C-alpha positions, 0 to 999 in steps of 0.5 A: 834694378840693382846698383850692379845692373844701374852702373851701365846706365850714365845720366849727364845732369846740367846744373848740378851745383845746387838745387833740383841738379844736385838732388838728382846727381846725389839720388841717382848716384846712391842707386850706383848709376854713372852720374856726370854732373855739370858744375860751374866751379871746382868749389862746386865740384868739391862740395858735390864729391863730398856728398856723393861716392867716387864714381860721381864725376863732376865736370865744369859745364856752362851751356852758353860756352861750346867749349865746355860742351865739347870737352864733356862730349869728348869725355862721354865718348871715350867711355862709351863702352861702359855705358848701355844707356845715356840720359841727358837731363837738362836742368841748367836754368835762371830765372830773374824778375823785373817789369819788362820795361826796365829789364836789361835786354842783355838779362832777358837774352841770358835767359833764353841763352841758358834756359833755351839754347844752352838746352838746345846746344846740349841735345844737338851735342849729344843726339849721336850718344842719345841714339846709339845708346838708347837715349831719353831727354829729360827737361826741367821746364816749369809751372811758368812754361805753361802759365805766365805771370807779370813781372816774370816775362823773360823767364816765362817766355824762356819756358815756354820756348821749352815747351815748344821745343819738346812737343817739336822733338817728341815727333822728331826723334820717334824713328829712334824711340827717344823719349823726350819728357818735360818736368814743370815744378812748382814751387820748389825750395832752392837758392834761387828764391834768395838769389831773387830777392837779392837780385831785385834789390841791386836792381831797385837801387838803380831805378830812377825816380821816374821808374820808382813812379812807375813801378814803385810798389811792385819791387817790395811785392815781389820780394814779399811773394818770393819771401812766402815761397816755402816749396816742396823739396827738390828731392821730389823732383829728382824722384820724378826723374827717376821715374821717367828714366824707368818707365816703359812709356814716359809721360811727355809732362809731369807736374810737381811741387807746390801750387802746380794745381792752382797754376793749371786751374788758372789756366783753364779759365776764360782768359779775361777771368784769369787776368782779372784774378792775376791783377787782384793779386797785384798792388796798384801801381803807375800813374797817368801819362 
């Protein structure tokens, strides 16, 4: 389709301040789509606008805050006469690594508040528009939504929940032909990795001597593994979003990015073998109590 034809198609992207969300916002903007880019601060909006056309609309969006969701819905409601199709791309998310025993409950809950309940809140808010405007829902899940690794239990379990959500919604929304697709990226080159290293450093400074006896080798292991990540460019995910938007019959799942094949093979193995292989990748830690 031409830029003029695309102009009637609106896409709302959460988590557009950086990484996959920003790459997707810029790709769709360059192709003439109407882009509502959910960002966390005015500074993020200024940064995004500097890279985009004047048609891109940055909007403050915190998926855990109903007021920002309702404000955005009102904005889009007022512009519905100019929209022929509406796409919701749920991309917002966090990932923080830690032995579950030492992870604060508030942080565990935060993974679900953002990665799962935030997504649910967005879907519930925008379903009337999706129903009336030939809508489509695309979610950023993760390869961690089908392959759970130690020391990322909070993140992985929140992404497993996204898989369950999509499977249910695909059938629930079939009467209105609202397709629901999950993208499951492997390693993608974004700012999240350095943030994860900084977060681990911050956490381990608070560990007690007992904590260090239990999990000492794991902190350096987690940081070393994160530093090794090179990852695919965020643009490869953005292109998959574009394919899902334009596909006549979009796939339920798209796997993209580095290491996805490895993890899919790993999860096809018998559980005992799978666990043995994962265990071999982890340094020895802990002590007898």
